[in-house]
C-alpha positions in Angstrom: 0.0 0.0 0.0 1.5 3.4 -0.9 1.4 6.5 1.1 -1.6 8.0 -0.7 -3.6 4.8 -0.4 -2.8 4.6 3.3 -4.0 8.1 3.9 -7.2 7.3 2.2 -7.7 4.3 4.3 -6.9 6.1 7.6 -9.9 6.7 10.0 -9.5 9.3 12.6 -11.6 9.0 15.8 -10.7 12.0 17.9 -8.0 12.6 15.1 -5.5 10.2 16.3 -6.3 6.5 15.8 -5.0 4.7 12.7 -6.3 1.6 11.0 -3.7 1.3 8.2 0.0 1.4 8.8 2.7 1.7 6.2 4.9 -1.3 6.8 8.4 -1.9 5.7 8.5 -4.5 2.9 10.9 -7.3 3.4 13.3 -5.7 0.9 13.2 -2.5 2.9 13.9 -4.4 6.1 16.9 -6.0 4.7 18.4 -2.6 4.0 17.6 -1.7 7.6 19.4 -4.7 8.9 22.4 -4.0 6.6 22.8 -0.7 8.2 25.9 -0.4 10.4 28.2 2.3 11.8 30.6 1.5 9.0 28.1 1.4 6.2 25.2 3.6 7.1 22.2 3.0 4.7 21.4 6.5 3.8 21.2 7.7 0.1 21.5 11.3 -0.6 22.0 14.2 -3.0 24.3 17.4 -3.2 22.1 19.9 -4.8 23.6 23.2 -6.0 21.6 26.3 -6.6 22.2 29.6 -8.5 21.0 33.0 -7.7 17.4 33.4 -7.0 14.9 33.9 -10.0 12.9 36.4 -8.0 15.5 38.8 -6.6 13.0 41.1 -5.0 12.1 38.5 -2.4 14.1 39.3 0.8 16.3 36.9 2.5 19.5 34.7 1.9 19.5 31.3 0.5 19.6 29.7 4.0 16.8 31.9 5.3 14.4 31.2 2.3 15.3 27.6 2.1 14.9 27.1 5.8 11.4 28.8 5.6 10.4 26.9 2.5 11.4 23.5 4.1 9.7 24.1 7.3 6.5 24.0 5.4 7.1 21.7 2.5 8.8 18.9 4.3 5.5 18.2 6.1 3.8 17.8 2.7 6.2 14.9 1.8 6.6 11.3 2.8 9.5 12.4 5.0 7.1 13.5 7.7 7.1 10.0 9.3 8.9 8.0 12.0 9.8 4.3 12.1 8.3 2.2 15.0 9.2 -1.4 15.7 6.6 -4.0 15.5 5.8 -5.6 18.9 8.2 -8.6 19.2 9.1 -8.3 15.7 5.9 -10.2 14.8 5.6 -8.0 11.7 8.0 -5.6 10.0 8.4 -2.2 11.5 6.0 0.4 10.2 6.1 4.2 9.4 3.8 6.5 11.2 2.8 10.0 10.0 4.0 13.1 11.9 2.1 16.3 11.9 5.2 18.3 13.1 8.9 17.9 12.7 11.8 19.1 14.8 13.1 21.4 12.0 16.1 22.8 13.9 17.4 19.3 14.5 16.7 17.9 11.1 17.6 21.2 8.9 21.0 22.5 9.8 23.2 25.2 8.5 26.8 24.5 7.6 29.0 27.0 9.6 31.0 29.2 7.4 33.7 31.9 7.9 34.1 32.1 4.1 32.6 30.9 0.8 33.1 27.2 0.8 35.4 25.8 -1.8 34.4 22.8 -3.8 37.0 20.6 -2.0 35.5 21.8 1.4 32.0 21.1 0.2 33.1 17.6 -0.9 34.8 17.0 2.4 31.7 18.0 4.2 29.5 15.5 2.2 32.1 12.8 2.9 31.8 13.5 6.6 28.1 13.6 6.7 27.9 10.2 4.9 29.3 8.7 8.0 26.9 10.1 10.5 23.9 7.8 11.2 20.3 8.9 10.9 17.7 8.7 13.7 14.6 7.2 12.2 12.5 7.8 15.3 12.3 11.5 14.5 12.2 11.5 10.6 14.2 9.4 8.1 16.1 12.3 6.8 18.3 15.3 7.4 19.2 18.5 5.5 22.3 20.6 5.5 22.3 24.0 3.9 25.3 25.9 2.7 24.9 29.6 2.1 27.7 30.5 -0.2 30.2 28.6 -2.5 33.5 29.9 -3.6 32.5 29.4 -7.3 29.1 30.9 -6.8 25.7 29.9 -5.7 24.5 27.7 -2.7 24.1 24.1 -1.8 21.8 21.7 0.0 22.8 18.2 1.1 19.7 15.9 1.5 20.1 12.4 3.0 17.2 9.8 3.3 17.4 6.3 4.8 17.4 3.7 2.2 14.7 1.9 4.2 12.2 4.5 3.1 12.9 4.5 -0.6 15.1 3.5 -3.4 16.7 6.0 -6.0 13.4 6.4 -7.9 11.6 7.2 -4.6 14.3 9.5 -3.5 14.1 11.7 -6.7 10.3 11.8 -6.1 10.9 13.3 -2.7 13.5 15.9 -4.2 10.8 16.8 -6.6 8.1 17.2 -4.0 10.5 19.6 -2.1 10.9 21.6 -5.3 8.8 23.6 -7.7 8.6 23.7 -11.4 8.7 27.4 -11.5 10.7 30.1 -9.4 7.3 30.7 -7.5 7.2 28.7 -4.3 3.7 27.4 -3.4 2.5 26.2 -0.1 1.1 22.5 0.1 -1.0 21.1 2.6 0.6 18.6 5.2 0.0 14.9 4.7 -0.9 14.5 8.4 -2.9 16.9 10.4 -2.2 15.0 13.6 0.5 12.4 14.5 -0.6 9.0 13.6 -1.1 7.0 16.8 0.7 3.7 17.4 -1.8 0.8 18.2 -1.4 -1.2 21.3 0.4 -4.5 20.8 -2.8 -6.7 20.6 -4.3 -4.3 18.0 -1.1 -4.2 15.9 -0.8 -7.9 16.0 -4.4 -8.4 14.9 -4.1 -6.0 12.2 -0.9 -7.7 10.9 -2.8 -11.1 10.9 -5.5 -9.5 8.6 -2.8 -8.1 6.4 -0.9 -11.4 6.1 -4.2 -13.0 5.0 -4.8 -10.5 2.3 -1.3 -10.7 1.0 -1.4 -14.5 0.8 -4.9 -14.2 -1.2 -3.4 -11.6 -3.4 -0.1 -13.5 -4.0 -1.9 -16.8 -4.7 -1.6 -16.7 -8.5 2.1 -15.9 -8.2 2.6 -18.6 -5.7 0.8 -21.1 -8.0 3.3 -20.3 -10.7 6.2 -20.3 -8.4 7.5 -23.8 -9.4 7.5 -22.9 -13.2 9.3 -19.6 -12.3 11.9 -21.5 -10.4 12.5 -23.9 -13.2 12.7 -21.1 -15.8 15.5 -19.5 -13.7 17.3 -22.7 -13.1 17.3 -23.5 -16.8 18.6 -20.1 -17.6 21.4 -20.2 -14.9 22.4 -23.8 -15.9 23.3 -22.5 -19.4 27.1 -22.1 -19.3 26.8 -18.7 -21.3 24.6 -17.4 -18.5 26.8 -18.4 -15.5 27.0 -15.7 -12.8 30.5 -14.3 -12.8 32.6 -14.2 -9.5 34.0 -10.9 -8.4 37.8 -11.2 -8.5 39.7 -10.5 -5.3 42.2 -7.6 -5.5 44.5 -8.2 -2.5 45.9 -4.6 -2.4 42.2 -3.3 -1.9 40.7 -6.1 0.1 39.5 -5.8 3.7 36.5 -4.6 5.8 34.8 -1.3 5.2 36.6 1.6 7.0 35.1 4.6 8.7 36.7 6.9 6.1 35.1 8.4 3.1 36.2 10.5 0.1 33.6 12.2 -2.2 33.8 13.9 -5.5 31.3 15.1 -8.3 31.6 15.4 -12.1 29.0 15.8 -14.9 28.7 14.2 -18.4 26.7 15.3 -21.2 23.6 13.2 -21.8 23.5 14.1 -25.4 27.2 12.9 -25.9 26.5 9.7 -24.0 23.6 9.0 -26.2 25.6 9.8 -29.2 28.3 7.4 -28.2 25.8 4.7 -27.5 24.2 5.0 -30.9 27.4 4.9 -32.6 28.5 1.7 -30.8 25.2 0.0 -30.5 24.7 0.4 -26.8 22.5 2.0 -24.3 23.2 5.0 -22.0 23.7 2.5 -19.2 26.2 0.4 -21.3 28.2 3.5 -21.9 28.1 4.3 -18.2 29.3 0.8 -17.2 31.9 0.9 -19.9 33.3 4.1 -18.8 33.4 3.1 -15.2 35.2 -0.1 -16.2 37.8 1.9 -18.1 38.3 4.3 -15.2 38.8 1.4 -12.8 41.2 -0.2 -15.1 43.4 2.9 -15.6 43.1 3.8 -11.8 44.6 0.4 -10.8 47.4 0.7 -13.3 48.1 4.2 -12.1 48.5 2.9 -8.6 50.9 -0.1 -9.9 48.2 -2.6 -9.5 47.6 -5.1 -12.2 44.0 -5.5 -13.1 42.7 -8.9 -12.4 42.6 -11.4 -15.4 38.8 -11.7 -14.8 36.6 -8.6 -15.2 35.7 -6.7 -12.1 32.0 -6.9 -11.2 29.6 -4.2 -10.4 26.7 -4.3 -8.1 23.8 -2.5 -9.8 20.1 -2.6 -9.7 17.0 -2.9 -12.0 13.9 -1.1 -10.9 10.6 -3.2 -11.3 8.4 -0.4 -9.8 4.9 -0.2 -11.3 2.4 2.8 -10.8 0.5 0.7 -8.3 3.5 0.5 -6.2 3.7 4.3 -5.4 6.8 6.2 -4.7 8.0 4.7 -1.4 9.8 1.4 -0.6 12.5 -0.4 -2.6 11.3 -2.1 -5.8 14.8 -3.1 -7.1 16.6 -6.3 -8.1 20.4 -6.6 -7.8 22.2 -7.2 -11.0 26.0 -7.9 -11.4 27.3 -7.1 -14.8 31.0 -7.6 -15.8 32.9 -4.3 -16.3 35.5 -5.5 -18.9 38.4 -4.1 -16.7 40.7 -6.9 -18.2 40.5 -5.4 -21.6 42.4 -2.3 -22.8 40.3 -1.6 -25.9 37.2 0.6 -25.0 35.2 -1.0 -28.1 35.9 -4.5 -26.8 35.1 -3.5 -23.2 31.7 -2.2 -24.3 30.9 -5.4 -26.2 31.6 -7.4 -22.9 29.6 -5.0 -20.8 26.6 -4.9 -23.2 26.4 -8.8 -23.3 26.8 -9.1 -19.6 24.3 -6.4 -18.8 21.8 -8.1 -21.1 22.2 -11.4 -19.4 21.9 -9.8 -15.9 18.8 -8.0 -16.9 17.2 -11.3 -18.1 18.2 -13.0 -14.9 16.6 -10.4 -12.9 13.4 -10.6 -15.0 13.2 -14.3 -14.2 13.9 -13.6 -10.6 11.2 -11.0 -10.2 8.2 -13.5 -9.8 10.1 -15.2 -7.0 10.2 -12.0 -5.0 6.5 -11.8 -4.8 6.1 -13.9 -1.7 3.9 -12.8 1.2 5.4 -12.1 4.5 4.2 -13.8 7.7 4.3 -13.9 11.5 7.8 -13.6 13.0 9.5 -13.5 9.6 11.0 -10.2 10.6 12.3 -11.7 13.8 14.0 -14.5 11.7 15.5 -12.0 9.3 17.0 -10.2 12.2 18.5 -13.3 13.7 20.0 -14.3 10.2 21.5 -10.7 10.1 23.0 -10.9 13.4 24.7 -14.2 12.6 26.1 -12.7 9.4 27.4 -9.8 11.5 29.2 -12.3 13.8 31.1 -13.8 10.8 32.4 -10.3 9.9 32.2 -8.1 6.8 30.5 -9.7 3.9 31.1 -9.0 0.3 28.1 -8.6 -1.9 29.4 -10.6 -4.9 30.9 -7.5 -6.5 33.9 -5.1 -6.4 32.1 -1.6 -6.8 28.5 -0.3 -6.9 27.3 1.5 -9.9 23.9 2.9 -10.2 22.0 4.8 -12.8 18.9 6.4 -11.4 16.3 8.7 -13.1 16.0 12.4 -12.6 14.0 15.3 -14.0 14.4 16.5 -17.6 13.1 20.0 -16.7 14.4 22.7 -14.5 13.6 22.6 -10.7 13.6 25.5 -8.2 13.8 25.7 -4.3 12.6 28.7 -2.7 13.0 30.7 -5.9 16.7 29.5 -6.5 17.2 27.6 -9.6 18.6 24.1 -9.2 22.0 23.9 -11.1 22.9 20.2 -10.5 21.8 17.2 -8.6 24.7 14.9 -7.7 24.1 11.7 -5.9 25.7 11.3 -2.5 25.7 7.3 -2.5 26.2 4.7 0.2 29.0 2.3 -0.2 27.8 -1.1 0.5 29.6 -3.6 2.7 33.3 -4.1 1.6 32.9 -2.1 -1.6 35.7 0.1 -2.9 33.5 2.7 -4.3 30.1 3.7 -5.5 29.6 5.8 -8.5 25.9 6.8 -9.0 24.5 9.1 -11.7 21.3 10.9 -12.0 20.0 12.8 -15.0 19.1 16.3 -14.8 18.0 18.2 -17.9 20.9 17.3 -20.5 23.3 16.5 -17.8 24.3 13.2 -16.1 25.4 14.2 -12.6 27.7 11.7 -11.0 28.5 11.3 -7.4 31.6 9.3 -6.4 32.0 7.9 -2.8 34.9 5.8 -1.9 36.3 3.9 1.0 39.2 6.4 1.7 41.3 3.5 3.3 41.3 1.7 0.0 40.8 4.6 -2.5 42.0 7.7 -0.8 40.8 10.2 -3.3 37.5 10.2 -5.1 38.7 13.1 -7.2 41.3 10.7 -8.8 38.5 8.4 -9.6 36.7 11.2 -11.3 39.7 12.1 -13.3 40.0 8.4 -14.6 36.3 8.6 -15.5 36.9 11.6 -17.6 39.8 9.9 -19.4 37.7 6.9 -19.9 34.8 8.8 -21.3 37.2 10.6 -23.7 38.7 7.4 -24.9 35.3 5.9 -25.6 34.2 8.9 -27.4 37.2 8.8 -29.6 36.6 5.1 -30.3 33.0 5.9 -31.2 34.1 8.2 -33.9 36.5 5.9 -35.6 
């Protein structure tokens, strides 16, 4: 049930009691259980803004953005808190808030001078390590008044439990306006949603479990056939899942250190390269990332593995009926062709591997539609604790690469035009780095987050991305 459906189903006796809760889905809960001090599960964006389009409106960026957010945040899905289910009989659930502690959730970066780009990136890297408190809202905002190269900035972080990349961008859009004129929007919740007593919560969960079993019955009846189709696909040697090669010089548990950088590519150029070489925008992105990783390793005197490095990515299977919240993604692990020096050969490997992984995920999708049940949440927590006792776990990949959608049209915040929308991604357990891109207009804004104990400078990675992009562009014109 999405947030709009839940609000429609909510009854208010004395304005406080609720009959429908927005539960975590099992996929969301896995992200909650994956959270740790070393890998906080919060996704984000570093948004930069230019001069205000309505200069007659008084106030600085911080003053106007703070006033705007004080009202607008309550009109978004961020006005919620996470409450544990009694005895973990069910997954935890989100409960709406009629008020937020704005001064705690929306902070202003202290400045004695306009912040340089390096200082801004260091600030984002530092914030990426600070954990969110989900009891008072699954987000936080940091406002930066002035930048050395002009304009202002906002860092928004949201816990991955609430949404995936698609949902995150829907929240950014809900906080923004399509014109320079800001408009007030009504709050989603006029009063705080009351948490039921344990007996009522469990009874409601039982009713939900029964509904989900009935709704999933067609999928469950076809589960054997879906398993057989996936097994047949996986048994084909041409479709075998690839193993991520170990790079001893860069191995080890995730550290507490981060490095962050941003860069922007032209969407038009990426599309032109893809058309010239017979690939998609995502194929070009993965190929460029593979080339950057290869040259970065060589630059550090590390021989690239004989087998291609593997990326952890995702495919969205979100449908309109799913709404904007929750995580509707399936993990895919394409090869990056890092063992190949020729960009054209690398793209061919990436394209073939990405197609196989996409088909594998399509076959996996029917197997994900399994209803939850009593104490399944408790069981997942126990398994997660056992994994933690065994130490850091790799996710079957070397790096995380994500391509998430963004708006084609210009956005404004409190009258200030949005200039860019760079992701501020999570790392993932034992990952070297995460490069996530988001479209904004004709730009592909990339955010690069690294484990600084393994990859000390995200800026170095960005430089290798630029070199790899130039090499692929040159290859596409031959």
